[in-house]
C-alpha positions in Angstrom: -12.2 -11.3 -10.0 -9.9 -12.6 -12.4 -8.4 -11.1 -16.1 -9.0 -13.6 -18.8 -8.9 -16.6 -16.9 -5.3 -15.2 -15.2 -4.6 -15.0 -11.6 -4.5 -11.2 -11.0 -1.0 -9.5 -10.4 -0.5 -7.7 -7.3 2.4 -5.7 -5.7 2.6 -5.0 -2.0 5.2 -3.2 -0.9 6.3 -3.5 3.1 5.2 -7.1 2.9 8.1 -8.8 4.8 6.1 -8.0 8.0 3.0 -6.8 10.0 -0.1 -5.8 7.9 1.9 -5.7 4.4 2.6 -9.4 5.2 -0.8 -10.3 6.2 -2.0 -8.6 2.6 0.2 -10.7 0.9 -1.3 -13.8 2.5 -4.8 -12.7 1.9 -4.2 -12.1 -1.4 -2.4 -15.2 -1.9 -5.0 -16.9 -0.4 -7.6 -15.6 -2.9 -5.5 -17.3 -5.9 -3.5 -14.1 -6.8 -0.1 -14.0 -7.9 1.6 -11.8 -5.2 5.2 -9.6 -5.5 6.1 -9.5 -1.6 8.5 -6.5 -1.8 11.1 -5.3 1.0 13.8 -2.9 1.4 15.9 -6.2 2.2 16.2 -9.0 -0.2 16.6 -11.5 2.7 13.7 -10.2 4.4 11.6 -10.6 1.5 12.9 -14.6 0.7 12.1 -15.5 4.2 8.8 -13.6 4.1 7.6 -14.8 0.6 8.9 -18.8 1.8 6.5 -18.5 4.9 3.4 -18.0 2.6 4.0 -21.0 0.4 1.0 -23.3 0.0 -1.4 -20.5 -0.6 -3.8 -21.1 -3.8 -1.6 -17.9 -5.3 2.4 -17.9 -5.5 4.4 -15.2 -3.7 7.5 -13.9 -5.3 9.9 -11.7 -3.5 11.2 -8.6 -4.8 13.8 -6.0 -3.4 12.4 -2.9 -3.4 13.4 0.8 -1.3 10.2 2.9 -2.4 12.5 5.5 -1.9 14.8 4.9 -4.9 13.7 5.4 -8.5 16.3 3.1 -10.1 14.2 0.3 -7.4 10.8 1.0 -9.2 12.0 1.3 -12.5 13.8 -2.7 -11.9 9.9 -3.6 -10.5 8.3 -2.6 -13.8 10.9 -4.2 -16.1 10.1 -7.2 -13.8 6.8 -7.2 -14.0 6.9 -6.3 -17.7 8.7 -9.3 -17.9 7.3 -11.8 -16.2 3.6 -10.6 -16.4 2.9 -7.9 -19.0 0.7 -5.7 -16.4 -0.1 -5.6 -13.2 -3.3 -5.2 -11.3 -3.2 -4.1 -7.8 -0.9 -1.9 -6.2 -1.4 -2.1 -2.2 1.4 0.9 -1.1 1.8 -0.2 2.7 5.9 0.5 3.2 5.9 3.5 5.8 8.1 4.7 8.4 8.5 7.4 10.9 5.2 6.5 13.7 6.9 9.7 15.6 4.9 9.7 18.9 7.7 11.2 20.8 7.3 14.4 18.6 5.1 17.5 19.0 4.3 19.8 16.2 5.3 22.6 17.9 9.0 21.3 18.3 9.2 18.5 15.8 12.8 18.1 14.2 11.8 18.6 10.5 14.9 16.4 9.1 12.3 13.2 10.3 9.6 14.9 8.8 11.5 15.1 5.4 12.8 11.4 5.7 9.1 10.0 6.9 7.9 11.7 3.4 10.4 10.3 1.4 8.9 6.6 1.8 5.4 7.9 3.1 4.5 10.8 0.1 7.2 10.5 -3.0 7.6 6.8 -2.5 4.0 5.7 -3.3 3.6 8.4 -5.9 6.9 7.5 -8.0 5.8 4.1 -7.5 2.8 4.8 -8.8 3.7 6.8 -11.6 6.1 4.2 -13.0 3.9 1.4 -12.8 0.8 2.9 -14.4 2.0 1.7 -18.0 1.4 -1.8 -16.5 -1.8 -1.1 -14.6 -3.3 0.6 -17.6 -2.7 -3.1 -19.5 -4.9 -4.8 -16.6 -8.5 -5.1 -17.3 -9.4 -4.5 -13.3 -6.3 -2.3 -12.0 -6.8 -1.3 -8.6 -4.4 1.5 -6.3 -4.8 1.0 -2.5 -2.5 3.5 -0.9 -2.6 2.3 3.1 -3.1 5.4 5.0 -4.3 5.9 8.8 -6.9 8.0 10.5 -3.8 9.9 12.1 -3.9 12.0 8.0 -7.7 12.7 8.7 -7.8 16.2 9.1 -10.9 16.4 11.0 -9.4 14.6 13.9 -5.5 15.7 13.9 -3.8 17.2 16.6 -0.4 18.1 17.1 0.9 14.2 18.1 2.9 12.5 15.6 3.8 15.4 13.1 6.0 13.2 10.7 3.2 10.4 10.9 0.5 12.9 10.6 1.5 15.2 8.0 2.6 12.7 5.5 -0.4 10.2 5.7 -2.5 13.4 4.6 -0.4 14.5 2.1 -1.0 10.5 1.0 -4.3 11.0 1.0 -4.3 13.9 -1.2 -2.0 11.9 -3.2 -5.1 9.3 -3.6 -7.8 12.3 -4.6 -5.5 13.5 -7.3 -4.6 10.3 -9.1 -8.2 9.0 -8.7 -9.6 12.2 -10.2 -6.8 11.5 -13.2 -7.3 8.1 -13.7 -10.5 7.5 -13.5 -10.8 7.8 -17.6 -8.7 4.4 -17.3 -11.1 2.8 -14.8 -8.3 2.6 -12.4 -9.8 2.6 -8.8 -7.2 4.4 -6.7 -8.3 4.9 -2.3 -6.8 5.5 0.6 -7.1 2.7 3.6 -6.9 3.5 7.0 -6.3 -0.8 8.8 -7.5 0.9 12.4 -5.2 0.6 15.1 -3.6 -2.9 14.7 -0.9 -4.6 16.9 1.7 -4.4 14.7 5.8 -3.4 15.4 4.7 0.3 14.5 1.3 -0.2 16.2 2.4 -1.7 19.3 0.5 -4.0 21.6 -3.1 -3.6 22.3 -4.4 -2.7 18.8 -6.9 -5.4 16.8 -5.4 -8.5 15.3 -3.8 -7.8 11.8 -6.0 -9.9 10.0 -9.1 -7.6 10.4 -7.0 -4.6 9.6 -5.7 -6.2 6.3 -9.1 -7.2 5.5 -9.9 -3.7 4.8 -6.9 -3.1 2.2 -7.9 -6.6 0.7 -11.3 -5.0 0.7 -10.1 -1.9 -1.5 -7.7 -4.3 -3.9 -10.7 -6.8 -5.1 -13.4 -4.1 -5.7 -15.6 -4.7 -8.5 -15.2 -2.3 -11.2 -18.1 0.1 -10.3 -16.4 0.2 -6.8 -15.7 3.5 -5.4 -12.5 5.6 -6.2 -11.0 8.6 -4.1 -12.6 8.0 -1.3 -10.7 7.2 2.1 -12.1 4.5 4.3 -11.8 1.8 7.1 -13.3 -1.7 7.0 -15.4 -0.4 4.0 -16.7 2.2 5.5 -15.9 6.2 5.0 -13.6 8.1 6.9 -13.7 11.7 7.3 -10.9 13.4 5.7 
């Protein structure tokens, strides 16, 4: 999908490794202009250089999603370079706290996870909203997890599960409010993927990323306010 013949512009947070990097690769392979963000500028540059030669361009940008100043800096960059944003993929996440249980959780770990996993994506969507409204086909994709599904939630990974459930709530609220602006907002569970966070044994990262790219490239009559894995609904 193009905007008047112009390549779509996408931002991917946490794009320097794992699922985020593969999402950048797949979007650039479709000819999109991808802004690959990471907390460390050198890591962003190294990751972007590894994607050279694809049909789309990949531009590195340093972004800590917990920083309001960084979000504003990104908005300024996008406004100056492109004048709009077509796709926001909120992928950055921390604290897959497999060592914790709900009844004995360190709430400081939960609070820290919320800064990156909930408030970061929420703030970034609000900050970049004027640029999304300038797009003909705006999409917001919040990378979630079935760990955040209330239907199957247990007592493990409390920081991760709670913050992903909260991110799903942000998806629902933004989708309802932004429907009138034609902005499609969805949560995507990539499944158990073999990454640094997911660990060995998961499915290939290409498969996990494909569902995110599906949501990032939905047609204008596609779903909004949904929770999906591989294009199929996941119970809330």
